[in-house]
Short mmCIF file of the C-alpha atoms (twelve columns), coordinates in Angstrom:
data_MODEL
# 
_entry.id   MODEL 
# 
loop_
_atom_site.group_PDB 
_atom_site.id 
_atom_site.type_symbol 
_atom_site.label_atom_id 
_atom_site.label_alt_id 
_atom_site.label_comp_id 
_atom_site.label_asym_id 
_atom_site.label_seq_id 
_atom_site.Cartn_x 
_atom_site.Cartn_y 
_atom_site.Cartn_z 
_atom_site.pdbx_PDB_model_num 
ATOM 1   C CA . UNK A 1   25.481  -17.350 -6.885 1 
ATOM 2   C CA . UNK A 2   28.332  -19.826 -6.742 1 
ATOM 3   C CA . UNK A 3   28.083  -23.464 -8.006 1 
ATOM 4   C CA . UNK A 4   26.794  -25.740 -5.244 1 
ATOM 5   C CA . UNK A 5   25.315  -22.724 -3.357 1 
ATOM 6   C CA . UNK A 6   21.976  -23.679 -1.657 1 
ATOM 7   C CA . UNK A 7   19.113  -22.181 -3.548 1 
ATOM 8   C CA . UNK A 8   17.838  -20.996 -0.413 1 
ATOM 9   C CA . UNK A 9   20.608  -18.765 0.469  1 
ATOM 10  C CA . UNK A 10  19.538  -15.070 0.690  1 
ATOM 11  C CA . UNK A 11  20.333  -11.722 2.637  1 
ATOM 12  C CA . UNK A 12  19.347  -13.074 6.171  1 
ATOM 13  C CA . UNK A 13  17.395  -10.008 6.774  1 
ATOM 14  C CA . UNK A 14  14.971  -10.924 4.046  1 
ATOM 15  C CA . UNK A 15  14.271  -14.195 5.454  1 
ATOM 16  C CA . UNK A 16  11.590  -13.968 7.901  1 
ATOM 17  C CA . UNK A 17  9.378   -11.972 5.727  1 
ATOM 18  C CA . UNK A 18  9.448   -14.256 3.132  1 
ATOM 19  C CA . UNK A 19  8.894   -17.328 5.641  1 
ATOM 20  C CA . UNK A 20  5.868   -15.509 7.066  1 
ATOM 21  C CA . UNK A 21  4.517   -14.913 3.227  1 
ATOM 22  C CA . UNK A 22  5.288   -18.496 2.676  1 
ATOM 23  C CA . UNK A 23  3.206   -19.761 6.083  1 
ATOM 24  C CA . UNK A 24  0.595   -17.514 4.874  1 
ATOM 25  C CA . UNK A 25  -0.085  -19.195 1.656  1 
ATOM 26  C CA . UNK A 26  0.437   -22.633 2.990  1 
ATOM 27  C CA . UNK A 27  -1.886  -22.083 5.888  1 
ATOM 28  C CA . UNK A 28  -4.440  -20.585 3.103  1 
ATOM 29  C CA . UNK A 29  -4.181  -23.978 0.861  1 
ATOM 30  C CA . UNK A 30  -3.635  -26.676 3.705  1 
ATOM 31  C CA . UNK A 31  -5.191  -25.066 7.119  1 
ATOM 32  C CA . UNK A 32  -3.152  -25.142 10.113 1 
ATOM 33  C CA . UNK A 33  -3.410  -28.947 11.201 1 
ATOM 34  C CA . UNK A 34  -1.736  -30.340 7.771  1 
ATOM 35  C CA . UNK A 35  0.286   -27.263 6.969  1 
ATOM 36  C CA . UNK A 36  3.847   -28.577 7.771  1 
ATOM 37  C CA . UNK A 37  7.177   -26.600 8.554  1 
ATOM 38  C CA . UNK A 38  8.703   -28.582 5.599  1 
ATOM 39  C CA . UNK A 39  6.282   -27.143 3.027  1 
ATOM 40  C CA . UNK A 40  6.652   -23.482 4.527  1 
ATOM 41  C CA . UNK A 41  10.517  -23.865 4.270  1 
ATOM 42  C CA . UNK A 42  10.212  -24.817 0.434  1 
ATOM 43  C CA . UNK A 43  7.656   -22.291 -0.582 1 
ATOM 44  C CA . UNK A 44  9.731   -19.758 1.632  1 
ATOM 45  C CA . UNK A 45  13.208  -21.316 -0.251 1 
ATOM 46  C CA . UNK A 46  15.066  -21.924 2.872  1 
ATOM 47  C CA . UNK A 47  16.029  -25.107 4.549  1 
ATOM 48  C CA . UNK A 48  14.140  -26.295 7.408  1 
ATOM 49  C CA . UNK A 49  17.231  -25.378 9.678  1 
ATOM 50  C CA . UNK A 50  17.113  -21.618 8.880  1 
ATOM 51  C CA . UNK A 51  13.513  -21.603 9.457  1 
ATOM 52  C CA . UNK A 52  14.001  -22.815 13.149 1 
ATOM 53  C CA . UNK A 53  16.382  -19.877 13.466 1 
ATOM 54  C CA . UNK A 54  13.349  -17.477 13.456 1 
ATOM 55  C CA . UNK A 55  10.333  -19.853 14.428 1 
ATOM 56  C CA . UNK A 56  10.342  -22.635 16.798 1 
ATOM 57  C CA . UNK A 57  6.538   -23.698 16.026 1 
ATOM 58  C CA . UNK A 58  3.572   -23.437 13.784 1 
ATOM 59  C CA . UNK A 59  1.916   -21.316 16.597 1 
ATOM 60  C CA . UNK A 60  4.856   -18.932 16.359 1 
ATOM 61  C CA . UNK A 61  4.666   -18.522 12.562 1 
ATOM 62  C CA . UNK A 62  0.734   -18.197 12.938 1 
ATOM 63  C CA . UNK A 63  1.411   -15.302 15.203 1 
ATOM 64  C CA . UNK A 64  3.756   -13.734 12.925 1 
ATOM 65  C CA . UNK A 65  1.221   -14.307 9.944  1 
ATOM 66  C CA . UNK A 66  -1.474  -12.465 12.039 1 
ATOM 67  C CA . UNK A 67  0.832   -9.795  13.448 1 
ATOM 68  C CA . UNK A 68  2.678   -9.074  10.120 1 
ATOM 69  C CA . UNK A 69  -0.179  -9.439  7.392  1 
ATOM 70  C CA . UNK A 70  -3.517  -8.954  9.022  1 
ATOM 71  C CA . UNK A 71  -2.974  -6.664  12.291 1 
ATOM 72  C CA . UNK A 72  -0.975  -3.784  10.297 1 
ATOM 73  C CA . UNK A 73  -4.056  -3.237  8.326  1 
ATOM 74  C CA . UNK A 74  -5.862  -2.737  11.665 1 
ATOM 75  C CA . UNK A 75  -3.692  0.428   12.406 1 
ATOM 76  C CA . UNK A 76  -5.579  2.369   9.719  1 
ATOM 77  C CA . UNK A 77  -8.970  1.386   11.387 1 
ATOM 78  C CA . UNK A 78  -7.583  2.618   14.824 1 
ATOM 79  C CA . UNK A 79  -6.540  6.189   12.804 1 
ATOM 80  C CA . UNK A 80  -9.932  6.080   11.548 1 
ATOM 81  C CA . UNK A 81  -11.550 5.636   14.920 1 
ATOM 82  C CA . UNK A 82  -9.382  7.987   16.746 1 
ATOM 83  C CA . UNK A 83  -10.382 11.039  14.719 1 
ATOM 84  C CA . UNK A 84  -12.969 12.594  17.005 1 
ATOM 85  C CA . UNK A 85  -14.014 15.016  14.265 1 
ATOM 86  C CA . UNK A 86  -14.991 12.351  12.107 1 
ATOM 87  C CA . UNK A 87  -18.815 11.922  11.709 1 
ATOM 88  C CA . UNK A 88  -19.897 8.436   12.865 1 
ATOM 89  C CA . UNK A 89  -21.573 7.533   9.620  1 
ATOM 90  C CA . UNK A 90  -18.143 8.792   7.829  1 
ATOM 91  C CA . UNK A 91  -16.282 6.527   9.926  1 
ATOM 92  C CA . UNK A 92  -18.346 3.227   9.154  1 
ATOM 93  C CA . UNK A 93  -18.036 3.797   5.789  1 
ATOM 94  C CA . UNK A 94  -14.320 4.336   5.643  1 
ATOM 95  C CA . UNK A 95  -13.770 1.114   7.646  1 
ATOM 96  C CA . UNK A 96  -16.033 -0.817  5.555  1 
ATOM 97  C CA . UNK A 97  -14.122 0.177   2.764  1 
ATOM 98  C CA . UNK A 98  -10.965 -0.540  4.380  1 
ATOM 99  C CA . UNK A 99  -11.909 -3.909  5.545  1 
ATOM 100 C CA . UNK A 100 -13.268 -5.021  1.983  1 
ATOM 101 C CA . UNK A 101 -10.169 -4.183  0.291  1 
ATOM 102 C CA . UNK A 102 -8.116  -6.170  2.745  1 
ATOM 103 C CA . UNK A 103 -10.454 -9.090  2.335  1 
ATOM 104 C CA . UNK A 104 -10.375 -8.625  -1.488 1 
ATOM 105 C CA . UNK A 105 -6.486  -8.969  -1.308 1 
ATOM 106 C CA . UNK A 106 -7.015  -12.502 -0.237 1 
ATOM 107 C CA . UNK A 107 -5.224  -12.165 3.195  1 
ATOM 108 C CA . UNK A 108 -7.848  -11.926 5.823  1 
ATOM 109 C CA . UNK A 109 -10.299 -14.484 4.650  1 
ATOM 110 C CA . UNK A 110 -8.456  -17.578 4.403  1 
ATOM 111 C CA . UNK A 111 -6.831  -16.727 8.070  1 
ATOM 112 C CA . UNK A 112 -10.193 -16.143 9.672  1 
ATOM 113 C CA . UNK A 113 -11.726 -19.288 8.073  1 
ATOM 114 C CA . UNK A 114 -8.561  -21.531 9.547  1 
ATOM 115 C CA . UNK A 115 -9.206  -19.868 13.006 1 
ATOM 116 C CA . UNK A 116 -12.782 -20.646 12.759 1 
ATOM 117 C CA . UNK A 117 -12.553 -24.170 11.576 1 
ATOM 118 C CA . UNK A 118 -9.337  -25.458 13.727 1 
ATOM 119 C CA . UNK A 119 -9.579  -23.258 16.993 1 
ATOM 120 C CA . UNK A 120 -11.147 -26.007 18.864 1 
ATOM 121 C CA . UNK A 121 -8.494  -28.145 18.482 1 
ATOM 122 C CA . UNK A 122 -5.888  -25.358 18.488 1 
ATOM 123 C CA . UNK A 123 -7.088  -22.866 20.995 1 
ATOM 124 C CA . UNK A 124 -4.031  -21.105 20.379 1 
ATOM 125 C CA . UNK A 125 -5.086  -19.527 17.066 1 
ATOM 126 C CA . UNK A 126 -8.215  -18.335 18.506 1 
ATOM 127 C CA . UNK A 127 -6.434  -16.704 21.252 1 
ATOM 128 C CA . UNK A 128 -3.839  -15.009 18.884 1 
ATOM 129 C CA . UNK A 129 -6.833  -13.938 16.614 1 
ATOM 130 C CA . UNK A 130 -8.719  -12.614 19.533 1 
ATOM 131 C CA . UNK A 131 -5.929  -10.520 21.095 1 
ATOM 132 C CA . UNK A 132 -4.406  -9.251  17.762 1 
ATOM 133 C CA . UNK A 133 -7.430  -8.715  15.858 1 
ATOM 134 C CA . UNK A 134 -10.761 -8.946  17.225 1 
ATOM 135 C CA . UNK A 135 -9.924  -6.859  20.762 1 
ATOM 136 C CA . UNK A 136 -8.372  -4.310  18.628 1 
ATOM 137 C CA . UNK A 137 -11.134 -3.787  16.399 1 
ATOM 138 C CA . UNK A 138 -13.756 -3.949  18.957 1 
ATOM 139 C CA . UNK A 139 -12.093 -1.678  21.091 1 
ATOM 140 C CA . UNK A 140 -11.324 0.908   18.637 1 
ATOM 141 C CA . UNK A 141 -15.029 0.798   17.206 1 
ATOM 142 C CA . UNK A 142 -16.768 0.721   20.476 1 
ATOM 143 C CA . UNK A 143 -14.721 3.797   21.810 1 
ATOM 144 C CA . UNK A 144 -15.576 5.618   18.773 1 
ATOM 145 C CA . UNK A 145 -19.494 4.585   19.189 1 
ATOM 146 C CA . UNK A 146 -19.148 5.747   22.768 1 
ATOM 147 C CA . UNK A 147 -17.615 8.916   21.793 1 
ATOM 148 C CA . UNK A 148 -20.337 9.434   19.014 1 
ATOM 149 C CA . UNK A 149 -23.087 8.794   21.773 1 
ATOM 150 C CA . UNK A 150 -21.597 11.114  24.246 1 
ATOM 151 C CA . UNK A 151 -21.980 14.027  21.212 1 
ATOM 152 C CA . UNK A 152 -25.757 12.959  20.760 1 
ATOM 153 C CA . UNK A 153 -24.795 11.291  17.316 1 
ATOM 154 C CA . UNK A 154 -25.579 7.644   17.948 1 
ATOM 155 C CA . UNK A 155 -28.365 6.193   19.666 1 
ATOM 156 C CA . UNK A 156 -28.013 4.510   23.467 1 
ATOM 157 C CA . UNK A 157 -27.209 1.112   23.859 1 
ATOM 158 C CA . UNK A 158 -24.014 -1.011  24.823 1 
ATOM 159 C CA . UNK A 159 -21.152 0.313   22.138 1 
ATOM 160 C CA . UNK A 160 -19.920 -3.049  21.863 1 
ATOM 161 C CA . UNK A 161 -23.649 -4.393  20.620 1 
ATOM 162 C CA . UNK A 162 -23.422 -1.753  18.097 1 
ATOM 163 C CA . UNK A 163 -20.228 -2.915  16.827 1 
ATOM 164 C CA . UNK A 164 -21.621 -6.826  16.922 1 
ATOM 165 C CA . UNK A 165 -24.396 -5.297  14.426 1 
ATOM 166 C CA . UNK A 166 -22.275 -3.523  12.188 1 
ATOM 167 C CA . UNK A 167 -19.849 -6.548  12.128 1 
ATOM 168 C CA . UNK A 168 -22.391 -9.239  11.271 1 
ATOM 169 C CA . UNK A 169 -22.254 -9.165  7.521  1 
ATOM 170 C CA . UNK A 170 -18.769 -8.623  7.322  1 
ATOM 171 C CA . UNK A 171 -18.234 -12.128 8.927  1 
ATOM 172 C CA . UNK A 172 -20.761 -13.759 6.632  1 
ATOM 173 C CA . UNK A 173 -19.475 -12.070 3.650  1 
ATOM 174 C CA . UNK A 174 -15.915 -13.482 4.450  1 
ATOM 175 C CA . UNK A 175 -17.296 -17.131 5.180  1 
ATOM 176 C CA . UNK A 176 -19.315 -16.705 2.159  1 
ATOM 177 C CA . UNK A 177 -16.190 -16.010 0.146  1 
ATOM 178 C CA . UNK A 178 -13.984 -18.757 1.767  1 
ATOM 179 C CA . UNK A 179 -16.544 -21.329 2.203  1 
ATOM 180 C CA . UNK A 180 -19.506 -21.188 -0.309 1 
ATOM 181 C CA . UNK A 181 -17.648 -19.796 -3.212 1 
ATOM 182 C CA . UNK A 182 -14.918 -22.761 -3.649 1 
ATOM 183 C CA . UNK A 183 -17.763 -25.095 -4.239 1 
ATOM 184 C CA . UNK A 184 -19.990 -23.089 -6.765 1 
ATOM 185 C CA . UNK A 185 -21.838 -20.376 -4.846 1 
ATOM 186 C CA . UNK A 186 -22.309 -17.300 -6.767 1 
ATOM 187 C CA . UNK A 187 -19.726 -14.634 -5.564 1 
ATOM 188 C CA . UNK A 188 -20.672 -11.682 -3.993 1 
ATOM 189 C CA . UNK A 189 -19.232 -8.157  -3.774 1 
ATOM 190 C CA . UNK A 190 -18.463 -7.705  -0.414 1 
ATOM 191 C CA . UNK A 191 -17.656 -4.125  -0.799 1 
ATOM 192 C CA . UNK A 192 -21.076 -3.359  -2.434 1 
ATOM 193 C CA . UNK A 193 -22.756 -5.786  0.570  1 
ATOM 194 C CA . UNK A 194 -20.833 -3.555  3.174  1 
ATOM 195 C CA . UNK A 195 -22.047 -0.234  1.807  1 
ATOM 196 C CA . UNK A 196 -25.672 -1.278  1.497  1 
ATOM 197 C CA . UNK A 197 -25.350 -2.691  5.184  1 
ATOM 198 C CA . UNK A 198 -23.898 0.424   6.279  1 
ATOM 199 C CA . UNK A 199 -26.894 2.699   5.045  1 
ATOM 200 C CA . UNK A 200 -29.331 0.415   6.406  1 
ATOM 201 C CA . UNK A 201 -27.660 0.124   10.003 1 
ATOM 202 C CA . UNK A 202 -26.789 3.640   10.311 1 
ATOM 203 C CA . UNK A 203 -30.457 4.524   9.686  1 
ATOM 204 C CA . UNK A 204 -31.267 2.638   12.846 1 
ATOM 205 C CA . UNK A 205 -27.942 3.808   14.926 1 
ATOM 206 C CA . UNK A 206 -27.715 7.656   13.816 1 
ATOM 207 C CA . UNK A 207 -29.889 10.167  15.739 1 
ATOM 208 C CA . UNK A 208 -31.177 13.117  14.026 1 
ATOM 209 C CA . UNK A 209 -30.083 16.601  15.365 1 
ATOM 210 C CA . UNK A 210 -32.095 17.138  18.706 1 
ATOM 211 C CA . UNK A 211 -33.830 13.407  18.542 1 
ATOM 212 C CA . UNK A 212 -33.533 11.490  21.911 1 
ATOM 213 C CA . UNK A 213 -33.865 8.135   22.610 1 
ATOM 214 C CA . UNK A 214 -34.121 5.678   25.730 1 
# 
């Protein structure tokens, strides 16, 4: 680097990713309302003017955070769900293991907490989260439930409600990790929680060969 050259001057193609990573860190630490674009620019090592070349608002940055750091992990879930030859019980176990891994990486939890806590004042957060995360998950898994019902593998019922039943402990586990553990609550093993829940809930959802329920 030449003398006097700004420390934030880097390859231009590298900047958007670095800015998104910085935004994720600042949002996780401060929340959406308290996060400042100056903080994000400083964390990324770019000028505020350079940040504006890629993102005009914090809302734009939040959408980029979701699309680049959270939503890509859903692609694996969609692939699992689309595998018609995969038994539904195995699908649930794979999906839970994948999500537990993403939460353990520390990316999904802080963003989910921020959406829950601040979406009343910033409804755009909830809209982005619903469109890019919740709807994709709900559509993928409820589609797999419906397919499993058609095969006589899963009990009758609204496929979406089955998904809500599956997802409840996941949401509680994430909130426990992000809200209560920081104030001294005993940590929980989310992977173990979801593995246990999978066996319990599948016991009620799955049909034995030849079994029929109304």
